[in-house]
C-alpha positions as CSV (number, residue, x, y, z in Angstrom):
1,M,0.0,0.0,0.2
2,E,1.4,3.2,-1.0
3,G,2.8,5.9,2.2
4,R,-0.2,8.5,1.4
5,E,-2.7,6.0,1.8
6,L,-1.6,4.4,4.8
7,I,-1.4,7.9,6.5
8,R,-5.1,8.4,5.1
9,D,-6.0,5.6,6.6
10,F,-4.2,6.0,10.3
11,L,-5.8,9.7,10.5
12,S,-9.3,8.4,9.6
13,Y,-8.1,6.0,12.7
14,L,-7.4,8.8,14.8
15,K,-10.3,11.0,13.7
16,N,-13.3,8.1,13.9
17,E,-12.1,5.6,16.4
18,K,-9.8,7.2,18.3
19,G,-11.9,10.8,18.8
20,F,-8.6,12.7,17.9
21,S,-10.2,16.8,17.5
22,E,-9.7,18.1,13.7
23,N,-6.9,20.0,14.9
24,T,-4.7,17.6,16.1
25,V,-5.6,15.5,13.5
26,S,-4.4,18.5,10.9
27,S,-1.0,18.7,12.8
28,Y,-0.7,14.9,12.5
29,E,-1.7,15.0,8.9
30,D,1.3,18.3,8.1
31,D,3.7,16.0,10.3
32,L,3.1,12.7,8.1
33,N,3.4,14.6,5.0
34,Q,6.6,16.2,5.4
35,F,8.1,13.0,6.7
36,W,7.3,10.7,4.1
37,E,8.1,13.7,1.3
38,F,11.5,13.4,3.3
39,M,11.7,9.5,2.3
40,R,10.2,9.3,-0.9
41,D,11.9,12.4,-2.3
42,G,15.0,13.2,-0.3
43,L,16.0,9.6,0.3
44,G,14.3,7.5,-2.2
45,I,12.1,5.4,-0.2
46,K,9.4,4.1,-2.2
47,E,7.6,2.0,1.1
48,L,7.0,2.4,4.1
49,E,8.0,-0.8,5.4
50,L,11.7,0.0,4.3
51,V,12.1,3.2,7.0
52,S,14.5,1.9,9.3
53,R,15.9,3.9,12.4
54,N,18.9,5.6,10.5
55,H,16.3,7.1,8.3
56,I,14.4,9.1,10.9
57,R,17.4,9.9,12.3
58,E,18.6,11.5,9.4
59,F,15.1,13.2,9.2
60,V,15.6,14.6,12.8
61,S,19.4,15.9,12.0
62,V,18.1,17.5,8.8
63,L,15.2,18.9,10.8
64,L,17.7,20.8,13.0
65,R,19.8,21.6,11.0
66,T,17.0,23.6,9.2
67,G,15.9,26.1,12.0
68,F,13.5,23.9,13.4
69,S,13.2,23.7,17.3
70,K,13.8,20.4,19.7
71,R,10.5,21.3,20.9
72,S,8.8,20.9,17.1
73,V,11.0,18.1,16.8
74,E,9.7,16.2,19.6
75,R,6.4,16.5,19.0
76,K,7.2,15.3,15.2
77,L,8.2,12.2,16.9
78,S,5.4,11.4,19.0
79,C,3.4,11.9,15.9
80,L,5.9,9.2,14.1
81,R,5.8,7.2,17.2
82,T,1.9,6.5,17.2
83,F,1.6,6.5,13.0
84,F,4.8,3.3,13.5
85,K,3.1,1.9,16.1
86,Y,-0.4,1.7,14.7
87,L,1.6,-0.3,11.4
88,K,2.7,-2.4,13.2
89,R,0.0,-3.7,15.0
90,M,-2.1,-3.8,11.7
91,G,0.8,-6.0,10.5
92,I,1.7,-3.5,7.7
93,I,5.5,-3.2,9.0
94,D,7.5,-6.5,11.0
95,K,9.4,-4.1,13.1
96,N,8.9,-0.4,15.1
97,P,11.7,1.6,13.2
98,M,11.2,4.4,15.9
99,L,12.2,1.9,18.8
100,G,15.5,3.5,20.3
101,I,14.7,6.9,18.9
102,R,15.4,9.0,21.4
103,N,14.2,13.2,21.3
104,P,16.9,15.6,21.4
105,K,17.9,17.1,24.6
106,R,15.8,20.2,24.7
107,D,17.2,23.4,26.0
108,Q,15.8,24.8,28.9
109,Y,12.8,26.4,27.4
110,L,11.5,30.1,28.1
111,P,8.6,30.9,26.2
112,D,8.2,34.4,24.2
113,V,6.8,37.0,26.5
114,L,5.3,40.5,25.7
115,P,6.1,43.1,28.1
116,E,3.7,44.2,29.9
117,K,4.3,48.3,29.2
118,K,4.8,47.7,25.9
119,L,1.5,45.7,24.8
120,N,-0.7,48.1,27.0
121,E,0.8,50.7,24.7
122,F,0.3,49.1,21.7
123,L,-3.9,47.8,22.9
124,D,-4.5,51.4,24.3
125,S,-3.1,53.4,21.5
126,W,-5.4,51.4,18.6
127,E,-7.8,52.8,17.5
128,P,-10.5,50.6,15.1
129,E,-11.8,52.3,12.0
130,T,-13.4,49.2,10.2
131,L,-14.9,45.5,10.8
132,N,-11.9,43.7,10.6
133,D,-9.4,46.5,12.8
134,F,-12.2,46.0,15.9
135,R,-12.7,42.1,15.3
136,D,-9.1,41.9,16.0
137,K,-8.8,44.2,18.3
138,A,-11.4,42.3,20.4
139,I,-9.5,38.9,19.3
140,I,-6.4,40.4,20.9
141,E,-8.0,42.3,24.1
142,L,-9.5,38.9,24.3
143,M,-6.9,36.6,24.6
144,Y,-4.9,38.6,26.6
145,S,-7.3,39.4,29.2
146,C,-8.3,35.5,29.4
147,G,-5.1,33.5,28.2
148,L,-7.1,31.5,25.8
149,R,-5.5,29.0,23.2
150,A,-5.7,29.7,19.1
151,S,-8.1,26.8,19.1
152,E,-10.0,28.0,21.8
153,V,-10.7,31.8,20.0
154,V,-11.8,30.3,17.0
155,E,-14.5,28.1,18.4
156,L,-15.8,30.7,20.5
157,R,-19.9,31.3,19.5
158,W,-22.1,34.4,21.1
159,E,-23.4,31.9,23.7
160,S,-20.0,31.4,25.1
161,L,-20.7,34.5,26.9
162,G,-21.9,33.9,30.4
163,E,-25.5,34.9,31.4
164,K,-23.1,37.2,33.9
165,E,-21.5,39.9,32.4
166,G,-18.0,39.4,32.6
167,E,-18.2,35.6,32.4
168,L,-16.9,33.7,29.2
169,K,-17.4,29.3,28.8
170,V,-14.7,27.9,27.4
171,F,-14.0,24.5,25.7
172,G,-10.7,23.3,26.2
173,K,-8.1,20.6,25.2
174,G,-10.4,17.4,25.3
175,K,-13.3,19.4,25.2
176,K,-12.8,20.3,28.6
177,E,-15.2,23.4,29.8
178,R,-14.5,26.0,31.9
179,I,-15.4,29.6,32.9
180,V,-13.5,32.2,32.8
181,P,-13.5,36.0,33.5
182,V,-13.2,38.7,31.3
183,G,-11.8,42.0,31.7
184,E,-12.9,45.8,31.2
185,K,-10.9,46.4,28.0
186,A,-11.5,43.1,26.8
187,L,-15.3,43.6,27.2
188,Q,-15.2,46.9,25.6
189,A,-13.2,45.7,22.6
190,L,-16.0,43.0,22.1
191,N,-19.2,44.9,22.4
192,S,-17.8,47.9,19.7
193,Y,-16.7,44.6,17.3
194,K,-20.5,43.3,18.0
195,E,-22.0,46.6,17.6
196,V,-20.1,47.6,14.0
197,L,-21.0,44.0,13.2
198,L,-24.8,44.3,13.6
199,K,-24.4,48.0,11.7
200,E,-22.7,46.6,9.0
201,K,-23.5,42.6,8.7
202,G,-27.7,43.1,10.0
203,K,-26.9,40.0,12.3
204,L,-24.8,38.1,14.4
205,N,-22.8,34.7,13.3
206,E,-22.5,31.6,15.0
207,Y,-19.3,31.7,16.1
208,I,-17.7,35.4,17.3
209,F,-14.7,36.1,15.1
210,V,-15.3,35.4,11.3
211,N,-14.2,36.1,8.2
212,K,-15.6,38.6,5.5
213,F,-18.1,35.4,4.3
214,G,-19.3,35.2,7.7
215,H,-17.7,31.7,8.3
216,K,-15.6,31.1,11.2
217,L,-11.8,31.8,11.5
218,T,-9.0,28.8,11.2
219,R,-6.2,28.8,13.2
220,R,-4.2,29.8,10.0
221,A,-6.3,33.4,10.1
222,L,-5.9,34.1,13.6
223,W,-1.6,33.2,13.1
224,D,-2.1,35.9,9.8
225,I,-3.9,38.5,11.7
226,I,-1.5,38.2,14.9
227,N,1.5,38.2,12.8
228,K,-0.2,41.7,10.7
229,R,-1.4,43.3,14.0
230,F,1.9,43.2,15.8
231,E,4.1,43.9,13.2
232,T,6.6,46.3,14.6
233,L,6.8,44.5,18.0
234,A,7.5,41.2,16.5
235,K,10.8,42.7,15.3
236,L,12.0,43.1,18.4
237,Y,9.7,40.1,20.7
238,G,8.7,36.9,19.6
239,V,5.1,37.4,18.5
240,H,2.4,34.3,18.0
241,P,-0.9,33.7,19.5
242,H,1.0,31.7,22.5
243,A,3.2,34.5,23.3
244,I,-0.3,36.0,24.4
245,R,-1.3,33.6,26.4
246,H,2.7,33.3,28.1
247,S,2.0,37.1,28.8
248,F,-0.9,36.7,30.4
249,A,0.3,34.0,33.0
250,T,3.4,35.9,33.5
251,H,1.7,39.3,34.0
252,L,-0.6,37.9,36.6
253,L,2.6,36.1,38.3
254,N,4.6,39.5,38.2
255,R,1.6,41.2,39.9
256,G,1.3,38.3,42.8
257,A,-1.7,36.5,41.7
258,D,-1.8,33.2,42.7
259,L,0.1,29.9,41.1
260,R,-3.7,27.7,41.7
261,A,-5.6,30.4,40.2
262,I,-3.3,30.9,36.7
263,Q,-3.0,27.0,36.8
264,E,-7.1,27.1,36.5
265,L,-8.0,30.0,34.2
266,L,-5.0,28.2,31.7
267,G,-7.2,25.0,32.0
268,H,-4.3,23.1,32.6
269,K,-4.1,19.8,34.5
270,S,-0.5,20.4,36.7
271,L,1.7,23.3,38.1
272,S,4.3,21.8,36.1
273,T,2.7,22.5,32.7
274,T,2.0,25.9,34.1
275,S,5.5,26.3,34.9
276,V,6.2,26.3,30.6
277,Y,3.4,29.3,30.0
278,T,4.9,31.5,32.6
279,N,9.1,32.8,32.3
280,L,10.4,31.3,34.8
281,P,11.8,27.8,36.1
282,F,9.2,25.7,38.0
283,S,11.2,25.6,41.0
284,A,10.7,29.1,41.4
285,L,7.3,28.9,40.7
286,L,6.8,25.8,43.6
287,E,8.3,28.5,45.5
288,V,5.5,31.5,45.0
289,Y,3.1,28.3,45.4
290,K,4.7,27.9,49.0
291,K,4.5,30.7,49.9
292,T,1.2,32.3,48.9
293,H,-1.3,28.4,49.6
294,P,-2.2,28.1,52.9
295,R,-1.9,24.5,52.7
296,G,1.4,25.4,50.3
297,K,4.2,24.4,53.5
298,E,4.9,22.5,56.6
299,D,3.4,23.8,59.8
300,E,5.7,25.6,61.8
301,K,6.8,24.2,64.9
């Protein structure tokens, strides 16, 4: 069976039998297509059954040499492990070439964080004129106010706004629901966008953030919006949707927010995950937690 066909079957299995989200399946598809193109066009391998451990190591080496981060390579290897495990279970390959393949040693990762003063100056000076201006400012204000993931933003519906003003219902990873507070600045931006949208289009669509055809934005479109709006700041700082989420967490922590509260707002299962989203190592976060949480340290004797 040809490589592309095996990939299609695997993606169908993930979606229909394993219940993976569309976003996850799409990411797997991109990674597997890149891998197969390298195997076929770069190494001349015509069948997946012929892929060896050395071929995969060469793929990893090329990724690192061409500028992919160790974090990205780690994600791609995770995808390949799942894929080849599936092929082995289906009897398509005799040996799993991923056995013995280790992730590249990752440098200590500190996420991109926008300086609080610069970000606030940027948002305060932004005076929207067009419908897209109002939409884009509402997106960025909401992302910074609530620490939302890109995938969560594009799925927001008008019904996501809670019965009480200042509440937003969000469905995170695994469709886990959480309620997050929305700040005044974000509410103002959202209401202004809503007013202009009704004035120009005469109605609201199901999804809050839509394109000119009334269809919900894709994650790719959201990235393009962030890149466009932060063009000046992007030359000085790494700006992408997740950088806004990182900034949300770090700015809260810097102002003395409780670590557990940040964890809940981000929708994380563990504090170690939250540590990745703040510009501090986990040991520092643990110290904050021990000092601020009422049951975070042993009783003094």
